[in-house]
C-alpha positions as CSV (number, residue, x, y, z in Angstrom):
1,M,20.4,106.5,57.7
2,A,21.4,103.6,60.0
3,N,17.9,102.3,60.0
4,K,17.8,102.2,56.2
5,V,21.1,100.3,56.0
6,G,19.9,97.8,58.6
7,F,16.7,97.3,56.7
8,I,18.6,96.7,53.5
9,I,20.9,94.2,55.2
10,E,17.9,92.4,56.7
11,L,16.2,92.3,53.3
12,Q,19.4,90.8,51.7
13,N,19.6,88.2,54.4
14,R,16.0,87.2,53.9
15,F,16.5,87.1,50.2
16,S,19.6,84.9,50.6
17,R,17.7,82.5,52.9
18,E,14.8,82.3,50.5
19,A,17.1,81.8,47.6
20,E,18.9,79.0,49.5
21,K,15.5,77.4,50.2
22,I,14.6,77.6,46.5
23,S,18.0,76.3,45.6
24,R,17.6,73.3,47.9
25,A,14.1,72.7,46.7
26,T,15.2,72.9,43.1
27,A,18.1,70.5,43.8
28,K,15.7,68.1,45.5
29,A,13.2,68.3,42.7
30,T,16.0,67.8,40.2
31,G,17.2,64.8,42.1
32,R,13.7,63.3,42.1
33,F,13.3,64.1,38.4
34,K,16.6,62.3,37.6
35,S,15.5,59.4,39.8
36,L,12.1,59.3,38.0
37,R,13.8,59.5,34.6
38,T,16.1,56.6,35.6
39,E,13.2,54.5,36.7
40,V,11.2,55.3,33.6
41,R,14.3,54.4,31.5
42,K,14.7,51.2,33.4
43,N,11.0,50.4,33.0
44,S,11.1,51.2,29.3
45,I,14.1,48.9,28.8
46,A,12.3,46.2,30.8
47,L,9.2,46.7,28.7
48,I,11.2,46.5,25.5
49,R,12.8,43.4,26.7
50,L,9.4,42.0,27.7
51,G,8.1,42.9,24.3
52,R,10.9,41.1,22.6
53,K,10.4,38.0,24.8
54,A,6.6,38.2,24.1
55,K,7.4,38.3,20.4
56,Q,9.7,35.3,20.7
57,V,7.1,33.4,22.7
58,G,4.5,34.4,20.0
59,K,6.8,33.0,17.3
60,S,7.3,29.8,19.3
61,L,3.6,29.4,19.8
62,T,2.9,30.1,16.1
63,S,5.6,27.4,15.3
64,I,4.0,25.0,17.7
65,G,0.6,25.7,16.3
66,K,1.8,25.1,12.8
67,S,3.5,21.9,13.9
68,I,0.4,20.7,15.7
69,S,-1.8,21.7,12.8
70,L,0.4,19.8,10.4
71,R,0.6,16.7,12.6
72,V,-3.2,16.7,12.9
73,S,-4.1,17.7,9.3
74,A,-1.5,15.5,7.5
75,P,-2.9,12.2,8.9
76,I,-6.5,13.3,8.2
77,A,-5.6,14.2,4.6
78,A,-3.8,10.9,4.2
79,L,-6.8,9.0,5.6
80,T,-9.1,10.8,3.2
81,A,-6.9,10.0,0.2
82,I,-6.6,6.3,1.2
83,S,-10.3,6.0,2.0
84,I,-11.4,7.6,-1.3
85,R,-9.0,5.5,-3.3
86,N,-10.2,2.2,-1.6
87,F,-13.8,3.3,-2.2
88,D,-13.0,3.9,-5.8
89,K,-11.5,0.4,-6.2
90,Q,-14.4,-1.2,-4.6
91,V,-17.1,0.6,-6.5
92,K,-15.4,0.0,-9.8
93,A,-14.9,-3.7,-9.1
94,L,-18.6,-3.9,-8.3
95,E,-19.6,-2.0,-11.4
96,K,-17.5,-4.4,-13.5
97,I,-19.4,-7.4,-12.0
98,K,-22.8,-5.7,-12.7
99,R,-21.9,-5.0,-16.3
100,T,-20.4,-8.4,-17.0
101,V,-23.4,-10.2,-15.5
102,K,-25.6,-8.2,-17.7
103,T,-23.6,-8.6,-20.9
104,T,-23.3,-12.3,-20.5
105,G,-27.0,-12.6,-19.8
106,G,-26.4,-14.1,-16.3
107,A,-24.8,-17.2,-17.8
108,A,-23.1,-18.0,-14.5
109,G,-26.5,-18.4,-12.9
110,L,-25.5,-16.2,-9.9
111,S,-26.7,-12.8,-9.0
112,V,-24.5,-9.8,-8.3
113,K,-25.3,-10.1,-4.6
114,Q,-24.4,-13.8,-4.5
115,L,-21.1,-13.0,-6.2
116,T,-20.2,-10.1,-3.9
117,D,-21.2,-12.2,-0.8
118,E,-18.9,-15.0,-2.0
119,A,-16.1,-12.5,-2.5
120,V,-16.5,-11.4,1.1
121,R,-16.6,-15.0,2.4
122,L,-13.4,-15.8,0.5
123,Q,-11.7,-12.6,1.9
124,N,-12.5,-13.8,5.4
125,K,-10.8,-17.1,4.8
126,T,-7.8,-16.1,2.6
127,L,-5.2,-13.4,2.1
128,F,-7.1,-11.8,-0.8
129,G,-9.3,-8.7,-0.5
130,D,-12.9,-8.9,-1.7
131,E,-12.5,-6.1,-4.3
132,R,-9.4,-7.9,-5.7
133,I,-11.3,-11.2,-5.9
134,L,-14.2,-9.4,-7.7
135,N,-11.9,-7.5,-10.1
136,D,-9.3,-10.2,-10.9
137,V,-11.2,-13.5,-10.5
138,T,-15.0,-13.1,-10.6
139,A,-15.1,-10.6,-13.5
140,I,-12.7,-12.7,-15.6
141,L,-14.5,-16.1,-15.0
142,L,-17.8,-14.5,-15.8
143,T,-16.6,-14.1,-19.4
144,F,-16.3,-17.9,-19.7
145,T,-20.0,-18.6,-20.1
146,G,-19.6,-22.3,-19.8
147,I,-18.9,-22.1,-16.1
148,A,-21.9,-21.8,-13.9
149,G,-23.5,-22.4,-10.5
150,K,-21.6,-24.5,-8.0
151,S,-18.8,-25.1,-10.6
152,F,-18.3,-21.3,-10.8
153,L,-18.0,-20.9,-7.0
154,K,-15.6,-23.9,-6.7
155,T,-13.5,-22.5,-9.6
156,Q,-13.0,-19.2,-7.8
157,E,-11.6,-21.1,-4.8
158,A,-9.4,-23.1,-7.1
159,V,-8.0,-19.9,-8.7
160,L,-7.0,-18.5,-5.3
161,D,-5.3,-21.9,-4.5
162,L,-3.5,-21.9,-7.9
163,S,-2.3,-18.3,-7.5
164,T,-1.1,-19.1,-4.0
165,L,0.7,-22.2,-5.2
166,M,2.4,-20.6,-8.2
167,E,2.9,-17.2,-6.3
168,G,1.5,-15.6,-9.4
169,D,-1.2,-13.1,-10.1
170,L,-4.9,-13.9,-9.8
171,K,-5.8,-12.8,-13.4
172,S,-3.4,-15.3,-15.0
173,A,-4.7,-18.1,-12.8
174,A,-8.3,-17.1,-13.6
175,V,-7.7,-17.1,-17.3
176,Q,-5.9,-20.5,-17.1
177,F,-8.8,-22.1,-15.2
178,G,-11.4,-20.4,-17.2
179,K,-10.0,-21.8,-20.5
180,A,-9.6,-25.3,-19.1
181,L,-13.1,-25.5,-17.7
182,N,-14.8,-23.7,-20.5
183,D,-13.2,-26.0,-23.1
184,P,-11.5,-29.0,-21.3
185,I,-10.6,-31.0,-24.4
186,A,-8.6,-28.1,-25.9
187,N,-7.1,-26.6,-22.8
188,L,-6.7,-29.4,-20.2
189,G,-3.0,-29.6,-21.1
190,A,-2.4,-26.0,-19.9
191,L,-3.4,-27.0,-16.4
192,G,-1.2,-30.1,-16.6
193,R,1.8,-27.8,-17.1
194,T,1.1,-26.1,-13.8
195,G,1.6,-29.4,-12.0
196,I,-2.0,-30.8,-11.9
197,Q,-1.9,-34.4,-12.9
198,F,-4.7,-36.2,-14.7
199,G,-4.8,-40.0,-15.2
200,D,-5.8,-41.6,-18.5
201,Q,-9.1,-42.7,-17.1
202,Q,-9.9,-39.1,-15.9
203,K,-9.0,-37.7,-19.3
204,A,-11.2,-40.2,-21.0
205,M,-14.1,-39.4,-18.7
206,I,-13.6,-35.7,-19.2
207,K,-13.6,-36.1,-23.0
208,R,-16.8,-38.3,-22.9
209,F,-18.7,-35.9,-20.7
210,V,-17.8,-32.9,-22.9
211,Q,-18.8,-34.7,-26.1
212,T,-22.1,-35.8,-24.6
213,G,-23.0,-32.2,-23.5
214,Q,-22.3,-32.8,-19.8
215,L,-19.8,-30.1,-19.3
216,A,-20.6,-29.6,-15.6
217,K,-19.6,-33.2,-14.9
218,A,-16.3,-32.8,-16.8
219,Q,-15.6,-29.6,-14.8
220,A,-16.3,-31.5,-11.5
221,I,-13.6,-34.1,-12.4
222,I,-11.1,-31.3,-13.1
223,L,-11.9,-29.4,-9.9
224,K,-11.8,-32.6,-7.8
225,A,-8.4,-33.6,-9.2
226,F,-7.0,-30.1,-8.4
227,N,-8.5,-30.0,-4.9
228,T,-7.1,-33.5,-4.1
229,Q,-3.6,-32.2,-5.0
230,F,-3.6,-28.5,-4.0
231,G,-7.0,-27.7,-2.4
232,T,-7.4,-25.3,0.6
233,L,-3.9,-23.9,0.1
234,A,-5.1,-20.3,0.1
235,V,-7.1,-20.9,3.3
236,G,-4.1,-22.6,5.0
237,L,-1.6,-19.8,4.4
238,A,-4.0,-17.3,5.9
239,T,-3.6,-18.9,9.3
240,V,0.2,-18.9,9.5
241,G,3.0,-16.2,9.7
242,T,1.6,-12.7,9.0
243,G,-1.6,-14.2,7.5
244,P,-3.8,-12.9,10.3
245,L,-2.3,-9.4,10.0
246,T,-3.0,-9.4,6.3
247,Q,-6.6,-10.4,7.0
248,L,-6.8,-7.6,9.6
249,L,-5.6,-5.1,7.1
250,N,-8.2,-6.3,4.6
251,S,-10.9,-5.6,7.2
252,I,-9.5,-2.2,7.9
253,G,-9.5,-1.6,4.1
254,D,-13.2,-2.4,4.1
255,F,-13.8,0.2,6.9
256,T,-11.9,2.9,4.9
257,E,-14.1,2.1,1.9
258,E,-17.1,3.1,3.9
259,I,-15.4,6.3,5.1
260,G,-14.4,7.0,1.5
261,E,-17.9,6.6,0.3
262,A,-19.2,9.1,2.9
263,Q,-16.4,11.6,2.0
264,F,-17.0,11.3,-1.7
265,K,-20.7,12.0,-1.3
266,F,-19.8,15.2,0.5
267,L,-17.2,16.1,-2.2
268,S,-19.3,15.2,-5.2
269,P,-21.4,18.4,-5.4
270,L,-18.2,20.5,-5.2
271,I,-16.5,18.4,-7.9
272,L,-19.5,18.7,-10.2
273,G,-19.7,22.4,-9.6
274,L,-16.0,22.9,-10.5
275,H,-16.4,20.7,-13.5
276,S,-19.3,22.7,-14.8
277,I,-17.4,26.0,-14.3
278,L,-14.2,24.7,-16.1
279,L,-16.1,23.3,-19.1
């Protein structure tokens, strides 16, 4: 009996010791689990924060990208618009010259190339761009078929000088000179009202030359009188103040015309395609 009781007590003691070991192991495992859960939670929070920061950085980079894209694309778009516009002005001015030379039967005695070369030469000496000279001076003077050859070229220079003197527009000066040289007897007084003075002897010679069919000689007297009083004014102003800057801008304008021509050649098929679809 005593042996049985002792065995039972020993069994209980062993069970208690094993239970205590299990309890300690369980407590230790629980502690590790809690520690692991805490670490996971910390890491999760850190990851969430990192994700938020990454999102913010992404937004910032996107904003920077848009800003850079805008700063790059906006000037390119502006240059394209300016270049095509300048090309359009140039090509239309040239077409106007071609058509006027044809309709007047080449009365001025100058080819389209000679006229365009002269416009470039005058641009390089004055404040006026070549396309403006072609459009506002050359094209208008061509309609006055009594002005030809050297008289025509000298008249263009006189128009630039008169416009500079009066601070007026080229077209008005071209019409004024065109009328006076095409029909000096009827229109010489108009030039006199701008400040150009003609003596009685000059007026008599002009009238005699016109009546005897020597219009070019009459025109030479008028142009000489003008040049004596106001000649080379347009050339002179191009060398002072901001004149050189204006000439530089004119040269840049010529460069953009070439860019515009290349760009328009690229866009033309697209424009024609859209045009055919919409019609």
